[in-house]
N, C-alpha and C positions, 0 to 999 in steps of 0.2 A: 907376757907381762899382763898383769891385771890390776884393776883398782876399783874402788867403789864410786858409783855415779848416782846422782839423784835423777829419777825419771818419774814424772807424773805423781810426785809426792811420796814415792816409796824409794827404798834403798835396794839396789840390786848389784850383784857381782857381774861385771862386764869383762869380757875377754876381747882384747884388741886383735882382730883378725883382718888381714889384708884381703881385698875382694878376690884376688887371684887364687887364694887358698880357700876362701869361702865357697867358691863355685866348683871346686875340684870334682871332676867327673860329670859336671853338668854345664860346662862352659858353652857348649853348642846351643843350649836352650836359654842362655842369658845374654846373647848379643842384642844390641839395639835393633828395633824394628824400624822400617821406613815410614815416612809420613807424607801427606799430600793435602794441600788446601784446595777445596772444591768451591769454585766461584759460580755465581748465578749466570745462566745463559742470558744473552741480551737479544736473542732472536729465536723464533720457532725452530726446533730441531726436526728436520725431516729424516726419518730413519730409512736410509737407503744404502748404508754401507760405505758412504763417502763423507769426508770431513769438509764439505763445501761451505758450510755456514760460517759466517764471520766469528761466531762464538767459538767454534772449533779452531779456527785459525789463531785466535787469541789465547786459547787455553794452552797451558804448558804440558809438555810431555813428562811422564814419570821417568825415573831412572830405567835403564835397560834391565830386563829380567836377569836373574842369577840362578845358579843351581839351588835346588831346594835345601841342600845341606850347606849352602853358603860357600865360604872359602875352603871347605874340606874337599870340594870337587872343582874341576876345571870350569872355565867360563862356557856358557852355552855356544853351540855351533852357529845358531842363527839368532838374530836379534828380535826382541819382542819389547813393546812398550805400550803404555796406555795414556789416555786423557780422561778427565771426568768433568762434568758440569751438573747443575741441578736447577730446578725451578720449583714452583709450589705444588707440582704434581709428580715429577719424576726425577730419578737419578739417571744421568746419561753417562754411558761408557763407550769409548772408542778405542779399539785395540788394533795394533798393526803387527803382523807376524811375518817376518821374512821367511821364505820357504822355496827352495829350488824345485821341489816335487810336491805339488799340492794334490792330495788325494783324500777321498772318503767315499764310502758306499752306504753308510747308514742314513736312512731317509725317513724313519718313522719316529715320532715323538716318544721320548722316554726309552729309546734304545740306549744301551750303555755306551755312549759315544766315546768315552775314554779308552775303549778297546781299539779306537783309531786315534789319529792326532786330533787334538781339540784345544779349545780355550775355555778356562773355567773361572768362575766368580764365586767368592765366599763372602757372606755378609752377616755380621752380628751387630744389629742396631743398638742393643742394650749393653754390650761389652761384658756380659756375665758368662760367656762361653757356652750358654745353652740357648735353645730356641733360635737356631740360625739357619741360613738358607744357602743352597748351592745351585749354580746354573752352569751347564756345560753345553757348548755349541761347537759344531764342526764346520768345515768349509763349505758345506751346502746348506747351512743354516738349520740343521736339525738340533732341536733343544731337548736336553735331559735336565729336568729340574726336580729338586727334592727339598724336604724340610727335616731338620734334625732337632729333636727335643734335647738331646745331649750327645756328646761325642761317642764314637764306637768304643773307645777305651773304657768308658764308664757304663757300658751296656746299652748305648743308644742304638736305634735301628733307623735306617733310612726310610722315610715316608715318601716313596716314589709315587704314590697315588695323589700326593699333593701337587696341584698344578697352579702356577701363578696366573691370576687373572690380569689381562691387559698387558702382558709382557710383549714387547716389540723388539725385533732384531732383523738385521739385514747384513748380508755378506757380499763383499766385492772381491773378485779373484783377479789379480794382476798376473795372468797366465792362462793356462788351460787345465781344467780339473780332470784328474784321472788319465792324464796322457804322459806316459813315461818317455816319449820320444822327444820332448822338448824341455827346456829349463824355464821354470817360472820365477817370478820375483817375490811376490808376497800375497797374502790375503788379509783383508781388513774386515772387522765386524763392528757394527754400531748397534747400541742397545739402549732401550728406554725401560726402566724398571719403576712401575708406579709405587709410591710409598704406601698407599692405602692397601696394596696387595701383599706387602711384606708382613704377613701375619698368618697364623694358623687358624684364621677365621675368628680371631678375637680382636683385641685392640692392636693398633699399629703405632709405630713410633714415627712421628713427623719431625724431621730435623729443623733446627732453627739456627740463627747466627751463633757460631761458637760451638755447636754440637759436635761431638766426636763419636765416630763409629769404628768398629774393627772391620777391615776389609782386606782380602788378599786375592791375588790372581795367580792362576797356574796355567802352564802350557804343557800338555802331555805330548811327547814326541817319540815315535817308534822308529827303529831301524827297519828298513824294508828291502825285500827282493822283488823282482818282477817275474811273474809266470804268465806266459801267453797274454802279455799286454795288460796284466792286472797286478796291482800292488798287493803284496802279502807281507805281514810282519815277519821279520827275520828270526830264524831259529838257530840254536846252538847246534853245530854239526855233530857234536859228540852225544849230547843228551836228547836232541830233538825237541827241547823245550824253548819257548819263546825267550828271546833276549829281553832283559828288563828295559822298560821304557825310561827315557829321560824325563825328569820333572823340573821345569824351569819356572821360577816364580818371581813376583815383584819383590816381596819381602821374605828373606830366607827363613825357613821354618827351623832349621838346625836338626831336623829329623825327617826321614822319608815318610811323611804322614801329614796331609793337609788338615787333618782333624785334630789339631792342637790349636784351637781358636785363640788362645792366649798369645800365640806367636804371630798372629796376623798383623799387618800394618795398620796404622791409624790414619784416618782421614778427618779433616776438620771442615765443616761447612761454613762458608762465608756469605753474608748477604750482599757483599759488594759485587757489582757487575764485572764479569770477566774482562780483564785488560785495563780497567780503570784505576786500580790501586793495588798495592801489595799488602796482603795480610800475613802477619807472622804466625807460624804454627806454634801453639802453646800446649805443651804436654800437660794433661790433667794431673793433679797431685796424686790421685789414686794410682795412675799408671807409673808414676815415679817410684812408688813403693811396692807395686804389685809383684815384681819379680822376686822380692824377698819372701813373699808369701808362697808363690809358686815353687820356690826352691824347697821349702819345707814340705809342700805337697808331693813333689817328685821324690823326695827322700822317704816319705811315708809309703808311697806306692812301691818303691824299690825294697823297702824293709819288709813289706808284706809279701812281695814276690819271693824274697829270699827266705823268710822265716815262716810264712803262712799266716802271720798276724801283724796288725798295726802296732807300732811302738806306743807304749803307754806314756812315755815321758820324752821331753825334748833331748835329754841327755843320751837316751838310747840312739838318737839320730846324730849324736856328736854336735848338738846345738845348745845354745845358751838362751835363757829367757830374755836377756837384754843383749843387743848387739849393735855394732856401729856400721852404718851404711857407707857406700862409696863416697857419698856427699858429706860425710862427717856427722850425720844425724843419728840419734839413738832411736831404736824401735824396740818395742816390747812384744814378745810372743806369749800367747797362752794356748793350750791345746786340751780338748776334751775328747776322750776316746771311750766308746762303748761297743765292744765287740767289733763288728764290721762297719761301724760308722764313726766318723770323727768330724770335728770342726776345729779349725785353726784360726786364731784371731791375731791380727797385727795392729798395734796402736803406735802412732807417731808422737813425737814430742808436742805437736800442736793439736793432738786429740783426734786426728783422723783415724777411723777404725775400719779395717778391712777384714773380710772373713771368707774362708773357703771350706768346702766340705769334701767328703770322700768321693763325690761325683764330679768334683771340679767346678761346682757352682760358685762363682765369685761375686761378691756383693760388697757395697759400701754400707756400713751400718750407721744408722742415724744417731 
């Protein structure tokens, strides 16, 4: 069924489509992301791997981690959860990872620690899905940090030579490291990330009350065998190839790839001291409509993969210039394509304008 509707002073033909039909084929990338309100620490945080400070005791735990693909896969074997705090210098993170066999042998900074079990942090302070940061830590506190100008899918390369200045972390092991003869309980990691060092040596983003960042956490977990008292990643007995790792995350990506920054969770900074009051999480308007723009982006990329070229018109993507959102609001699409580059713009009834290009750079237009 269709009818004419007025939108921003113009007349457009609108097709009523239910959201479950709209997302067909991309449902896994359209699920809601998790959120967390980060309160101010009320005491100095001593980075020692233990949550002894009153601020940590008052901070709420996140939800337990889930599989990276969400409900498509079973619940993780072992529980993982995090807490967060902040002050005028640092973002603080405390993670707890249940684990019956705690092991790791990498001990040199910037070794690729996800080749063993690890805990990972992904941060995008600007929420434009570019210029983001990744930190990986194993159970003996070995750090692998890197900076990404843009995701791998868009031709980005990991800048492993980038090292964060002032990064602090400590690990506490409730058990014995690298001992297959006993059963361990968990390991915890406590981290301080200086805001002024979250930069590629240019300007940095200092959060304020009400600021929103994109953040996600991942836990890489391998199946293991033991040879001569040493843990080894398990291999398939037929192919002799390593069995794939488990990827457990705070906010489900919907795809086995952490480098879809648009799928990370959202945190909101609150100036309120932790434990003194409750601040409601408020979803920014641009995030309410972002998935409609990302949907067109995904369809464009799929079209190019299938045909070798980007679609020139929305109709080639089975889309309409004006459509109705799940919340009953109308949005207007426009698309400009020139060879291997494109921009897609979304405008809401209230005049909010969002744009994305072929590299997945997302921005709010003034």
